[in-house]
N, C-alpha and C positions, 0 to 999 in steps of 0.2 A: 065541464068541458076542459078546464085548465088541468084538473087532475089527470084526466085520461090522456091529454097530450103529453104530460110530463112522464107518466109511466111508460107511454110508447116511446118517448125520446130516450128513456133510460134503456129500455130493451134493445133499441136500435144501436145506442152506444156499446153496450155489451156485446151485441152481435158483431159490430165493427171491430171491437178489441179482440174478440175471439178469432175473427177471420185474419186479422193482422198477425196474431200470435202463431196461427197455424202456418200462414204464409212464410214468416220468419223461420220457423222451425223446419219447414220443407226446404227453404232456401239454405239453411245451415246443413241440413242432411245432404242435399245436393253438392255443396261446396266440399264436405268432408269426403263424399264418394268420389268426386272429380279429383280431389288431391290424391286418392289412392292409385289413380292411374295417370297422375299428370306426368307429362314427359314421355309417355309411351304412345306408340312404339318407338324404340331407340335402335339405331344402327350405328356401329362404331364409325369413326372417321380415320382409322389407321392409314387409309390409302392417301390422305392428305397430310399425314404426319401429325394430326391433332390428337392430343390427350388430356386437354385441359380439364375435362369433366371427370377424370380418373384420379384417385388419390391412393398412393402406395404405402403399404405397411411392411417394410422389408422388401428384399429382392433387388434386382438390377433390371429394370424395365426399359426397353427401347424399342422404337418403331423402325421396321424395315420391311420393304417388299409388301406393303399393305397388311402387315401383320404386326403384332406386339410380342416381343420375346423377353423371357426372363432367364438369364443365364447363371443366375445365383442358384447355389446348391443348399441354401439355408432352409431350416425347417420352418414351414408356415408362412412363406412370402404371399402377401395378398395385394391385389389391385382392385379397388372398390369404386363403384360409381352408382348414380341414381338417387332416389328419394327414400328417406326413412319411412314414408307413408305408403310405399308400395305394398300391395297385399296379394292379390291373385294374379300371378304372371309366370312367364317362363324366360329362361335365358338359354340360348343355344348357339352353336358355333363350331368351327372346325379346331381341333387340338392336335398338335404334333409333339411327342416326347422327343427332345433332342439329346438328352443325357440321363442316365440313372446312376446315381453316386452313392445313395444310401442303401442299407440293407432292405429297407422298405421304402419305396419311392411313390409319390402321387402327384397328379395334376388333374385340374378340373375346374368346376364352377361352384359359387356360393350364391344363395339368395336369402332374403328376409334377414339380412345380416345387420348387426348393431354393436355398439361398444367395441369397435375394432381397435386393437393395439398390435404391437409387434410381438410375434410369438406364434408357435404352432397352433395352439388352441385358444388364442387370445381374441375371441369374438363370440357372439351368440348368433346363431343362425343354422342353416342347413347346407349340406355340401353334397355334391356328386363328383366322384373322383374315378379316374383311371388308376388302378392300384396295382403294384407289382412287388414281389419280393424276389431278390436276386437268386437266380438259377431255379425259379419256380415260375408257375403260370402267372397270368394277370386276371383281374377281376374288376368289375363295376361296383362301386361302393356308393351307398346313399345313406345319410345319416344326419344327426343333429349334434351341435356343439354348444356347450355353455362352459367355456374354459377347459373342457375336455370332452372326448367323445361320449355321448350317452346312448345313442340309439344307432345301430347300423344294419342295413340289409345289403346283401350282395349277390352278385351273380357271376359265376366264373366265365371267362371268355374262353370259348373253345380253342381259338388260335393263339392263346396267350396275348401278352402286351408287347408290341414291338416299337422300336425307336425309328424315328425319320420316316414315319408313316402318318398319313392324316386320318384322324377319326372325326366323325361328326358326333357331337354330344348335346344332349338337352336335359335341362333340369327344370320341373314344373311344380308349382304350388297352387292348389285351390282349396280354400278352407284348411282342413287338417289332413288333406290328401297330398302326397308327394311322390313324383315319378321322376326317374332318370333313365336315359336310353343312350345307347352308343351304337354306331355303325362304322365299320371300317370302309373308308371311301376307296372305289367308288360304288362297289356292288355288293359288298358282304352284307348278311342278314342284320337286322336290328335287334338288340337285346335290351330288355326293359326290366326294371325292378320297381316295386311300389312300396311305400311306407305310410301307415296310418299312425298319426302321433297326436291323439287328443289328450290333454289340452295342448295346442301347438303355440310356437311363435307365430304371430299373426301378420307382421309386417316388418319391412326392412329393405336395405340396399342389396344390390347384386354385384358380383365380381368374379375374378379369376384367383385361382389359388394353386400353389405348388409346394412340394416339400421333398427335399433331397432328390430333386429332379429339374433339369433345365426343360423349358417348354416354349411353344409357340402357339398363339391363338389368333384367329383371323374370322372375318364375317360374323361378328358378334351381333345378334339380334335379341332384344328384350321386348316383350310384348304382353299385353293383357291376356289372361287365360280364363276359361269358363269351365263349368262341370262338363260340358260336351268334350272339350280338349282333354280333360282328365279320363273320361270314359274311353276316349279313342286310344289313349296310351295303355289303359287297364286291358283293353280288348287285345292288345298285342301279347299279353303274358302267356295265356294258354297256348297259343300257336307256337311260341318259342320253346315252351316246355316239351311239346311233343316232337319238335324238329331238332332238339339238341341232345346228343348223346351224353353230354357231361352231366346233365341233371334231367332225368326222365320224368320226374314228377315233383313239383315244387312242394307239394302238400304232404306226400306220403314217403318220400325217399330222401336219404342224406346223400349229398354228393360225396364221392371218395375223397377222404382227407388223410393224409399221413404226415407226421405221426398224429394220432388222435389224443386229445387230452380230456380226462374226466376229473371233474372237481366236485367234491362232496362238501356241503355246508354243514359244519359241526359233525364230528365223527358219529357214524351211525351205519346200520346195515344198509348196504347200497340198495336202492330202489331202481326201478326201470327209468332210464333217462327220459325226460320230457323236453319238448321243443323249447328253446331259449324264449321264444315269443310267448309261449304260455307262462314261463317263469315270470316274465315282465308283468303280464296281466294279473296274475295271482298275487303278486308282491304289491301291487297297488292297493289291495285291500288289507293285507296284513303280512307281516314277515313270514316267510316260508322256508321249509327245508326242501331241497330238491337236488336231484342228479342230472347234470347235463352232460352231453357229449358233443365235442366239437374240435375245431382246430384252433390253436393259438396263433393269432394274426398280429398281435402287438405285445411286447413285453415292457416297454418303457414309453412314457412315464407310468403307465398303468398296464397291468395284465389284461388283455382282452381275448375272449374266446368267442368263436363264431360257429354257428351251424347253418343249415339251410334256411331257417326261419328268421335269423338276425343275429345279433351280437350283444355281449354284455360284459361289463367290467367285473373282474374277479379280485377280491381282496383275500390273500392267503393267510391263514392263521399261523403256519410254520414257516420254516426257511426253504421250502422246496423251490428249486430253480428249474423253470420251464423254458423251452426253446421254441421259436417259431417253427 
């Protein structure tokens, strides 16, 4: 009888220990999950003049008229807030470009940001920007930064980019799916661009960003996002492609670009140009030789070529000088 009770007692003890371990594991998993959304949803307090939760990396930031302004024209001014544990979320609000001082100027949002420092590419994270080149049109850019731009998708804005006009902008991340959208207030159509970036940066803070441009931001909202939110933004892309004369098919046609730049990797007989997104995917397996055709959108600090499918940095073997 004693032996049976002893064995029963040991079984009960192991059952209790296992149950407690599972409970602790579940609690830890819940705590980590909760931390990823802790502090969300967030709404700015600019109307009360409060900016304690924001940290600047460059720029001249000040609150006025329920909005925050950066009148600095330096490259890569950032204003960052939030938790380094934020994962699936969106940041949106209204943006006004108050001045354009550089040959290429930008203003927008960042998310999943980390390791921020002063400087134009001095952080790791994702950005959505209103981008313009002097005397040319504007575009919506979506990309990833790790001390320099690595991945870029873009959509040309049919009406260009104008100063002293409010735009509503949104940047969303769910898993390794990223979306950016922009709408000229109050009634213009919404334009959306999508980026898939596996393996991606999985968590980080959110913030505001400008380069060679003065800007104003208001009505900033940061909130958790789900696959349903990502699907809703994805559903907007086919509709905009058919309704916009600038790009009649995102998959099959290249938006007009002048001048076009063709770059050959290692001297060879030119082959038909492939989409830049295909070059990205193929190069993940092994180095490739490819011909691409696109528009030069950056020349410093790196040469960057963009087509309808995305962008890519180009390292020239010679002394060729290309212009935007």
